[in-house]
C-alpha positions as CSV (number, residue, x, y, z in Angstrom):
1,M,-57.2,-2.6,-22.9
2,S,-54.5,-1.6,-25.3
3,W,-52.9,-4.1,-27.7
4,L,-49.6,-3.7,-25.8
5,N,-51.2,-4.8,-22.5
6,R,-53.0,-7.7,-24.3
7,V,-49.7,-9.0,-25.7
8,R,-47.9,-8.5,-22.4
9,N,-50.6,-10.4,-20.5
10,A,-50.5,-13.2,-23.1
11,L,-46.7,-13.7,-22.8
12,P,-45.4,-15.9,-20.0
13,F,-43.8,-14.0,-17.1
14,I,-40.0,-13.7,-17.5
15,A,-38.3,-12.9,-14.2
16,K,-35.9,-9.9,-14.4
17,R,-32.3,-11.2,-14.3
18,E,-30.2,-9.9,-11.5
19,T,-26.9,-8.3,-12.4
20,P,-24.2,-8.6,-9.8
21,D,-23.1,-5.3,-8.3
22,N,-19.4,-6.2,-8.7
23,L,-19.5,-7.2,-12.4
24,W,-17.9,-3.9,-13.5
25,H,-15.1,-1.7,-12.2
26,K,-15.1,2.0,-13.1
27,C,-11.6,3.6,-13.4
28,G,-11.2,6.5,-11.1
29,S,-9.0,8.3,-13.6
30,C,-10.5,7.9,-17.1
31,G,-13.9,6.7,-16.1
32,Q,-13.7,3.6,-18.3
33,L,-15.9,0.7,-17.3
34,I,-13.9,-2.5,-17.1
35,F,-15.0,-6.1,-16.4
36,A,-14.0,-6.7,-12.8
37,R,-12.4,-10.0,-13.8
38,E,-10.3,-8.3,-16.5
39,W,-9.3,-5.6,-14.1
40,E,-8.2,-8.1,-11.5
41,E,-6.3,-10.2,-14.1
42,N,-4.5,-6.9,-15.1
43,L,-3.3,-6.6,-11.5
44,N,-5.8,-3.9,-10.6
45,V,-4.5,-1.6,-13.3
46,C,-6.7,0.2,-15.8
47,P,-6.0,-1.3,-19.3
48,K,-6.9,2.0,-21.0
49,C,-5.1,4.7,-19.0
50,G,-2.7,2.7,-16.9
51,R,-4.0,3.9,-13.5
52,H,-2.6,1.8,-10.7
53,D,-5.4,1.4,-8.2
54,R,-4.8,1.1,-4.5
55,I,-4.9,-2.5,-3.3
56,G,-4.8,-4.2,0.1
57,A,-2.0,-6.2,1.7
58,R,-3.3,-9.7,0.8
59,T,-3.9,-8.7,-2.8
60,R,-0.3,-7.3,-3.0
61,F,1.1,-10.5,-1.4
62,R,-0.7,-12.7,-4.1
63,Q,0.7,-10.5,-6.8
64,V,4.3,-10.4,-5.6
65,F,5.0,-13.7,-3.9
66,D,5.3,-17.2,-5.4
67,E,2.7,-19.7,-4.0
68,G,3.2,-20.8,-0.4
69,Y,3.9,-17.5,1.4
70,T,3.2,-17.2,5.1
71,L,1.7,-14.3,7.0
72,L,3.5,-13.1,10.0
73,P,1.5,-12.4,13.2
74,N,1.1,-8.7,14.1
75,P,2.7,-7.7,17.5
76,K,0.3,-6.7,20.3
77,V,0.3,-3.0,21.2
78,A,-1.7,-0.7,23.3
79,E,-5.0,-0.2,21.6
80,D,-5.9,3.4,22.6
81,P,-3.0,4.7,24.8
82,L,-4.3,8.3,24.9
83,K,-8.1,7.5,25.2
84,F,-8.5,9.9,22.3
85,R,-11.8,11.2,21.0
86,D,-12.7,13.6,18.3
87,S,-16.1,13.3,16.6
88,K,-15.8,9.6,17.4
89,R,-13.8,7.6,19.9
90,Y,-10.5,6.2,18.5
91,A,-11.5,2.8,19.8
92,D,-14.6,2.9,17.6
93,R,-12.6,4.1,14.6
94,L,-10.2,1.1,15.0
95,K,-13.2,-1.3,15.3
96,Q,-14.7,0.1,12.1
97,A,-11.4,-0.1,10.2
98,R,-10.9,-3.7,11.2
99,A,-14.5,-4.5,10.2
100,D,-14.0,-2.8,6.8
101,T,-10.6,-4.4,6.0
102,Q,-10.7,-7.6,8.0
103,E,-7.1,-6.7,9.1
104,P,-5.7,-6.0,12.6
105,D,-3.9,-2.7,11.5
106,A,-2.5,-0.8,8.5
107,L,0.7,-2.9,8.0
108,L,1.0,-6.6,7.4
109,N,4.1,-8.7,6.9
110,A,4.6,-12.1,5.1
111,R,7.6,-14.3,4.3
112,G,8.0,-16.3,1.1
113,T,9.8,-16.3,-2.2
114,I,9.7,-13.9,-5.2
115,D,10.6,-15.9,-8.4
116,G,12.5,-18.2,-6.1
117,E,14.3,-15.4,-4.1
118,R,13.6,-15.4,-0.4
119,A,12.2,-12.2,1.1
120,V,10.1,-10.7,3.9
121,V,7.6,-8.2,2.6
122,G,5.6,-5.6,4.5
123,V,2.5,-3.9,2.9
124,Q,0.7,-0.9,4.1
125,D,-3.1,-0.7,3.4
126,F,-4.4,2.8,2.7
127,G,-7.9,1.4,3.4
128,F,-7.1,1.1,7.1
129,M,-7.4,4.6,8.4
130,G,-5.4,6.0,5.5
131,G,-2.5,3.6,6.2
132,S,-1.6,5.9,9.1
133,M,1.4,5.1,11.2
134,G,0.7,4.4,14.8
135,L,2.0,2.0,17.4
136,G,0.7,-1.0,15.5
137,V,2.4,0.0,12.2
138,G,5.7,0.8,14.0
139,A,5.7,-2.5,15.8
140,A,4.8,-4.5,12.7
141,F,7.6,-2.8,10.7
142,V,10.2,-3.7,13.4
143,A,8.8,-7.3,13.5
144,G,9.2,-7.5,9.7
145,A,12.8,-6.2,9.8
146,Q,13.7,-8.7,12.6
147,A,12.1,-11.5,10.7
148,A,14.3,-10.6,7.7
149,I,17.4,-10.6,9.9
150,A,16.5,-14.0,11.3
151,D,15.9,-15.3,7.8
152,K,19.0,-13.6,6.4
153,C,17.0,-12.1,3.5
154,P,15.9,-8.7,2.3
155,Y,13.1,-6.7,3.8
156,I,10.8,-5.1,1.2
157,I,8.2,-2.5,2.2
158,F,5.3,-1.3,0.1
159,T,4.3,2.1,1.6
160,A,0.9,3.8,1.3
161,A,0.0,6.3,4.0
162,G,-1.4,9.7,4.8
163,G,1.2,10.1,7.6
164,A,1.2,9.7,11.3
165,R,-1.9,8.6,13.2
166,M,-3.1,11.7,14.9
167,Q,-5.2,9.8,17.5
168,E,-1.9,8.5,19.0
169,G,-0.2,11.9,19.2
170,I,3.5,11.9,20.1
171,L,3.5,8.1,20.4
172,S,2.8,8.0,16.7
173,L,5.7,10.3,15.9
174,M,8.0,8.1,18.0
175,Q,7.6,5.4,15.3
176,M,9.8,7.4,13.0
177,P,13.0,6.9,15.0
178,K,11.9,3.4,16.0
179,T,11.6,2.3,12.4
180,T,14.8,4.1,11.5
181,V,16.7,2.0,14.1
182,A,15.2,-1.2,12.6
183,I,16.6,-0.2,9.2
184,A,20.0,0.4,10.8
185,E,19.9,-3.1,12.2
186,L,19.2,-4.5,8.7
187,R,22.2,-2.6,7.3
188,E,24.4,-3.8,10.1
189,A,23.3,-7.4,9.2
190,G,24.3,-6.7,5.6
191,L,20.8,-7.2,4.3
192,P,19.0,-5.1,1.6
193,Y,16.2,-2.8,2.5
194,I,14.0,-2.1,-0.6
195,V,11.2,0.5,-0.6
196,V,8.3,0.5,-3.1
197,L,6.3,3.7,-2.8
198,T,2.7,3.5,-3.9
199,D,-0.1,6.0,-4.1
200,P,-0.2,7.9,-1.8
201,T,2.9,8.0,0.5
202,T,3.0,11.2,2.6
203,G,3.7,12.8,5.9
204,G,5.7,11.1,8.6
205,V,6.0,7.9,6.7
206,T,7.8,9.7,3.9
207,A,10.0,11.5,6.5
208,S,11.2,8.1,7.9
209,Y,11.3,4.6,6.5
210,A,9.8,5.4,3.1
211,M,12.9,7.3,2.0
212,L,15.7,5.2,3.5
213,G,15.8,2.3,1.1
214,D,18.9,0.9,-0.5
215,V,16.7,1.0,-3.6
216,Q,13.8,3.4,-4.0
217,I,11.1,2.2,-6.4
218,A,7.7,3.8,-7.1
219,E,4.6,2.8,-9.0
220,P,3.6,5.1,-11.9
221,N,2.0,8.4,-11.0
222,A,2.1,7.7,-7.2
223,L,1.7,10.7,-5.0
224,I,4.8,11.0,-2.8
225,G,5.6,13.9,-0.5
226,F,5.7,15.3,3.0
227,A,3.4,18.3,3.1
228,G,0.4,18.8,0.7
229,Q,0.8,20.9,-2.4
230,R,-1.6,23.6,-1.1
231,V,0.4,24.0,2.1
232,I,3.7,24.3,0.2
233,E,2.2,26.8,-2.3
234,S,0.8,29.0,0.5
235,T,4.2,28.8,2.4
236,I,6.5,29.7,-0.5
237,R,3.9,31.8,-2.4
238,E,4.7,30.2,-5.7
239,K,2.9,27.9,-8.1
240,L,4.4,24.4,-8.1
241,P,5.5,22.8,-11.3
242,E,3.3,20.4,-13.2
243,G,3.5,16.8,-11.8
244,F,5.1,18.0,-8.6
245,Q,5.2,15.1,-6.0
246,R,4.4,12.5,-8.6
247,A,6.6,9.5,-9.1
248,E,7.9,10.5,-12.5
249,Y,8.8,14.0,-11.3
250,L,10.7,12.6,-8.4
251,L,12.5,10.1,-10.6
252,D,13.6,13.0,-12.9
253,H,14.9,14.9,-9.9
254,G,16.9,12.1,-8.4
255,M,14.7,11.1,-5.4
256,L,13.9,7.7,-6.9
257,D,15.9,4.9,-8.6
258,M,13.1,3.7,-10.8
259,V,9.4,3.7,-11.6
260,V,8.1,0.3,-12.3
261,V,4.7,-0.8,-13.6
262,R,2.9,-3.4,-11.6
263,K,3.2,-6.2,-14.1
264,D,7.0,-5.9,-13.9
265,M,7.2,-5.4,-10.2
266,K,7.7,-9.1,-9.2
267,A,10.5,-9.7,-11.8
268,T,12.2,-6.4,-10.8
269,L,12.2,-7.3,-7.1
270,A,13.5,-10.8,-7.8
271,R,16.4,-9.3,-9.9
272,L,17.3,-6.8,-7.2
273,I,17.3,-9.5,-4.5
274,A,19.6,-11.6,-6.7
275,Y,22.0,-8.6,-7.1
276,L,21.9,-7.4,-3.5
277,A,21.2,-10.2,-1.1
278,P,24.1,-12.1,0.5
279,V,24.7,-15.6,-0.9
280,P,23.6,-18.3,1.6
281,A,26.6,-20.0,3.2
C-alpha cells in the first residue's frame, strides 16, 4: 500500500460538499460568471458588460411596481381553435409552456403604483412560446387596456415576442387590429399608452401595438424589427449597417424616444406618468 493510501485511510471521511446548481449565472454575452444573488440584485443585468437578460412577467412586476401590486386575471379564450399539429400537437405545446413558466399565456397584466403613480402594466414573457401573439395575448392586452380605462390611469406594455403564433393562423393575425382598437380606446379616454420594447420584439407584435405608443422606450441593445436581417438582406441584396435593428440604432434614426437602462426604468416610467396622466378629479 502506498503512503498516500495509508494517509487517506487514516484520515476521517469528509463528505463532499454539494454546490447548488443555481449559485452562479453565466452571462450570455461576455461569458462572465456572476453570483446569482448579485445578478438578481443588479436587476438581471450583467455588471461587467451591461447585458439586459430576458426576464419573466412576475420578475418584471417586482422590479417596476411598488409593493402591493395586484395581478389581473387572464381572459378565457379558445385553447386550440384550429386543432393544429406540426411535429407536436399545439395543445401539448401549450401544456409544456405552462409547465415551464407556471403562467397561463405569454402576456400578464397587473395594477399597482410606480413610485406612487397609478398604472396598469402588461408584460410579455419570451419564455412562453417565444412570447408569440395568439388569442390569449390579444385578449389579455385588451383586458389590460380596459382595466387602465376603468382606473383612469396609463397602460404600460413591456413587449418581448417572436411575432404571431403560427399555430393559430389567421386568428393570431387578427389580434393586430384588435389590439390597435384597444389603443384607440385608450386615446379616446385621454390616457397615456407607453411601450417598453425589450429583447427581442419582432414580427406582428412590432407591426401592431409595439410601435403605437405615445412614448416609445427600449432597453439597451434590444433586438427590434419586423423581418429578420437575413430575410431583409436577401430581399434587397445589400449588407445591412452595423447595429441594424438594435435599440440604439433605432433611437438614432427616430423610431424610439429613449433607451433606458433597467435600473432607471421605474423612475423614468413614474416621471412620464406624472407628465402625461390626467390629474384625478
